[in-house]
C-alpha positions in Angstrom: -19.3 -35.1 -44.8 -20.7 -32.9 -42.1 -20.6 -34.1 -38.5 -22.7 -32.7 -35.7 -22.4 -33.5 -32.1 -25.4 -33.4 -29.6 -25.2 -33.3 -26.0 -28.0 -34.4 -23.6 -28.6 -35.5 -19.9 -31.3 -36.7 -17.9 -30.2 -33.9 -15.1 -32.5 -30.7 -15.6 -31.4 -28.8 -12.6 -29.3 -25.8 -13.4 -25.9 -25.7 -12.0 -24.7 -21.9 -11.1 -21.9 -20.6 -12.8 -18.8 -19.4 -10.9 -19.9 -15.6 -11.5 -23.4 -16.5 -10.0 -21.8 -18.0 -6.6 -22.1 -15.2 -4.0 -19.0 -15.3 -1.3 -21.7 -15.5 1.5 -23.8 -18.5 0.2 -25.1 -21.0 2.5 -23.2 -24.8 2.1 -25.3 -27.2 0.1 -23.0 -29.8 -0.2 -21.2 -32.2 2.6 -17.8 -31.2 3.7 -14.9 -32.7 1.9 -11.3 -32.5 1.7 -10.2 -32.3 -2.2 -7.0 -32.6 -4.1 -6.7 -30.0 -6.8 -4.2 -30.1 -9.6 -2.9 -26.6 -11.4 -2.1 -27.2 -14.9 -0.1 -23.7 -14.9 2.0 -24.9 -12.1 2.2 -28.7 -12.8 1.2 -29.8 -9.2 -1.4 -30.6 -7.0 -2.7 -29.2 -3.4 -5.4 -30.2 -0.9 -8.3 -27.6 -0.1 -11.2 -27.9 2.4 -14.6 -27.4 0.5 -17.8 -27.0 2.0 -19.7 -25.2 -0.7 -20.0 -27.3 -3.6 -20.5 -30.9 -4.8 -17.3 -31.7 -6.3 -16.4 -34.6 -8.9 -13.3 -35.6 -10.5 -12.4 -33.3 -13.3 -14.5 -30.1 -12.0 -12.9 -27.0 -12.7 -12.5 -24.9 -9.5 -10.8 -21.7 -7.9 -9.3 -21.5 -4.6 -8.3 -18.8 -2.0 -4.7 -18.3 -0.8 -1.4 -18.3 -2.9 -2.7 -20.1 -5.9 -5.8 -17.7 -6.0 -6.6 -17.0 -9.7 -5.2 -20.1 -11.1 -7.6 -22.5 -13.0 -7.5 -25.9 -11.2 -9.2 -29.3 -11.8 -10.4 -31.8 -9.3 -8.3 -34.7 -9.0 -9.7 -36.5 -5.9 -12.5 -35.9 -3.2 -12.5 -37.6 0.2 -15.6 -37.3 2.7 -13.5 -39.0 5.3 -11.0 -36.6 7.3 -10.2 -34.7 10.4 -8.3 -31.7 9.9 -7.4 -28.0 11.6 -9.4 -25.7 9.6 -6.6 -23.0 10.1 -4.3 -25.2 8.0 -6.3 -25.3 4.8 -7.4 -22.9 2.2 -10.9 -23.1 0.7 -12.5 -23.7 -2.8 -14.3 -20.6 -3.5 -15.9 -21.2 -6.7 -16.8 -23.9 -9.4 -17.6 -23.3 -13.1 -20.3 -24.7 -14.9 -19.5 -27.5 -17.6 -22.9 -28.6 -18.1 -23.3 -28.3 -21.8 -26.7 -29.1 -23.8 -27.0 -28.5 -27.1 -25.8 -29.4 -30.7 -22.6 -28.6 -31.8 -21.0 -29.2 -35.5 -17.6 -29.7 -36.6 -15.5 -26.6 -37.8 -11.9 -27.7 -38.2 -10.1 -27.7 -34.9 -13.2 -26.2 -32.8 -16.8 -27.5 -32.5 -19.5 -24.9 -33.4 -22.8 -24.1 -32.1 -25.7 -21.7 -33.2 -27.6 -22.1 -30.2 -26.8 -19.2 -28.0 -28.0 -21.2 -25.0 -25.5 -24.1 -25.5 -22.4 -22.6 -24.3 -22.5 -18.6 -24.0 -19.8 -16.6 -23.5 -20.2 -16.2 -19.5 -20.3 -19.9 -19.0 -17.2 -20.7 -21.2 -15.1 -17.8 -19.6 -15.5 -19.5 -16.4 -13.7 -22.6 -17.9 -10.5 -20.3 -18.0 -10.8 -17.2 -15.8 -11.3 -17.1 -12.1 -14.5 -15.3 -10.7 -14.4 -11.5 -10.4 -13.5 -10.2 -6.9 -16.4 -8.2 -5.3 -14.0 -5.2 -4.8 -12.4 -5.1 -8.5 -12.4 -1.9 -10.0 -12.4 -1.7 -13.7 -12.3 1.3 -16.5 -12.3 1.3 -20.2 -11.8 4.0 -22.8 -14.8 5.2 -24.7 -12.8 6.2 -27.8 -14.4 5.1 -31.2 -11.5 3.6 -32.5 -10.8 2.3 -36.3 -12.8 -0.1 -38.3 -11.2 -2.0 -41.0 -12.2 -5.1 -43.0 -11.4 -8.3 -41.6 -9.7 -9.5 -44.7 -7.3 -6.4 -44.5 -6.5 -6.7 -40.8 -2.8 -7.8 -41.4 -2.1 -4.7 -43.0 -3.5 -2.6 -39.6 -0.9 -4.6 -37.5 2.7 -4.5 -37.5 4.5 -7.6 -39.0 5.6 -9.1 -36.0 2.3 -8.9 -34.2 0.8 -10.8 -37.2 3.4 -13.4 -37.2 3.2 -13.8 -33.5 -0.6 -14.1 -33.7 -0.3 -16.6 -36.5 1.8 -18.7 -34.4 -1.0 -18.5 -31.8 -3.6 -19.3 -34.2 -1.7 -22.4 -35.7 -1.2 -23.6 -32.1 -4.8 -23.7 -31.5 -4.9 -21.1 -28.7 -7.9 -19.5 -29.5 -10.1 -21.7 -27.0 -13.4 -20.2 -27.4 -15.0 -17.4 -29.7 -18.6 -16.3 -29.9 -20.2 -13.7 -32.1 -23.6 -12.7 -31.1 -25.1 -10.1 -33.6 -22.3 -7.6 -34.1 -20.4 -8.3 -30.7 -17.4 -10.8 -30.6 -15.8 -12.2 -27.8 -12.8 -14.6 -27.5 -10.5 -16.5 -25.0 -7.0 -16.6 -26.2 -4.5 -18.6 -24.4 -1.3 -17.1 -23.7 1.0 -17.1 -20.6 -2.4 -17.0 -19.0 -5.7 -16.6 -20.6 -6.9 -13.4 -22.2 -10.1 -11.8 -23.2 -10.3 -10.5 -26.7 -13.8 -8.1 -27.6 -14.5 -6.7 -31.2 -17.3 -5.7 -33.1 -18.1 -7.4 -36.7 -20.4 -5.9 -39.1 -20.9 -5.7 -42.6 -17.3 -7.5 -43.2 -15.7 -4.7 -40.6 -13.9 -5.3 -37.9 -14.2 -2.2 -34.7 -13.8 -1.8 -31.0 -11.0 -4.3 -30.8 -9.7 -4.9 -27.2 -7.6 -7.0 -25.4 -7.0 -7.8 -21.7 -3.2 -8.0 -22.0 -0.9 -5.0 -21.5 -0.1 -4.1 -24.9 -1.2 -0.7 -25.8 -1.2 -1.2 -29.5 -2.4 -4.2 -31.2 -1.2 -7.6 -30.0 -0.6 -11.2 -30.7 -3.8 -12.3 -29.0 -6.2 -9.9 -31.1 -4.5 -11.1 -34.2 -5.1 -14.7 -33.3 -8.5 -14.4 -32.5 -9.2 -12.5 -36.0 -7.4 -15.4 -37.8 -9.8 -17.8 -35.9 -12.8 -15.6 -36.8 -12.0 -15.4 -40.5 -11.4 -19.3 -40.5 -14.9 -19.8 -38.8 -16.8 -17.4 -41.0 -15.4 -19.1 -44.0 -16.5 -22.5 -42.9 -19.9 -21.1 -42.2 -20.2 -19.8 -45.7 -19.3 -23.3 -47.0 -21.4 -25.7 -44.8 -23.6 -23.7 -42.1 -24.7 -20.7 -43.9 -28.5 -21.8 -43.4 -28.0 -22.3 -39.5 -26.3 -19.0 -39.1 -28.9 -17.0 -40.7 -31.5 -18.6 -38.9 -29.8 -17.6 -35.5 -27.6 -14.8 -36.2 -25.3 -16.4 -33.6 -22.5 -18.6 -33.4 -20.0 -19.8 -30.9 -17.0 -22.0 -31.5 -15.1 -24.1 -28.8 -11.8 -26.1 -29.3 -12.4 -29.6 -29.6 -10.0 -30.7 -26.8 -11.4 -28.2 -24.4 -15.0 -29.3 -25.0 -13.9 -33.0 -24.6 -11.7 -32.3 -21.6 -14.1 -30.1 -19.5 -17.6 -31.3 -20.8 -17.5 -34.6 -22.0 -14.5 -36.5 -20.0 -16.1 -35.3 -16.6 -19.8 -36.6 -17.2 -20.8 -39.8 -15.2 -24.3 -39.7 -16.9 -26.3 -38.5 -20.1 -25.8 -39.4 -23.9 -23.7 -37.9 -26.9 -24.8 -38.2 -30.5 -22.5 -38.1 -33.5 -23.8 -37.9 -36.9 
């Protein structure tokens, strides 16, 4: 039996993603003091907020010692008197508004609508906003291409084994294939971004943001997840993929935690 899940909401105002929120943006929300829980550390801290309309469950990032760690709003208070110099601030809020049709795909939900959950939006659920002064470089080498089905032969056995464990533990939180360009987010000690191209059954341009020089377990996990999703598409959703040339898949638990559990209005359709 095929199952799809659709999201809709009465609210039509577009929310900005973390990447779209400039540091100098004027305050648009009532000042508040918020308690934020950091899953990676297992504790909560209190911050001052004067930029965002925050609700319980929202994904946020802060400045100070915990800068770069993903946090979730646990409590919001508008009644307070504080000395501002004693508090760090909320600096970004991720956009968790999701609209579109999603299909069950094993451990993930899959959409063929490029506007439902694009990579840039999903990335903000896991990764902090880029600092304005951050400097990046990347190599321009062509690199080797290989058939997806044969990728285990292109990595050492230990890397494939460790990547297989990550895949089995459902650590590939998100994967998108837009035309030939693929991107994934794999959770290790922290979330890592994996990039690749996929065309005519071949993988190329395989990169990861971890510190490994050669192929890594995050890449192996992403390719295993890609292979599973393509098999599901071939069996169940070939027509949808052929029509759009696009798919994105998000871990079921992630979609419910961030895009469903935090909703206070709207509707969900299962079929």
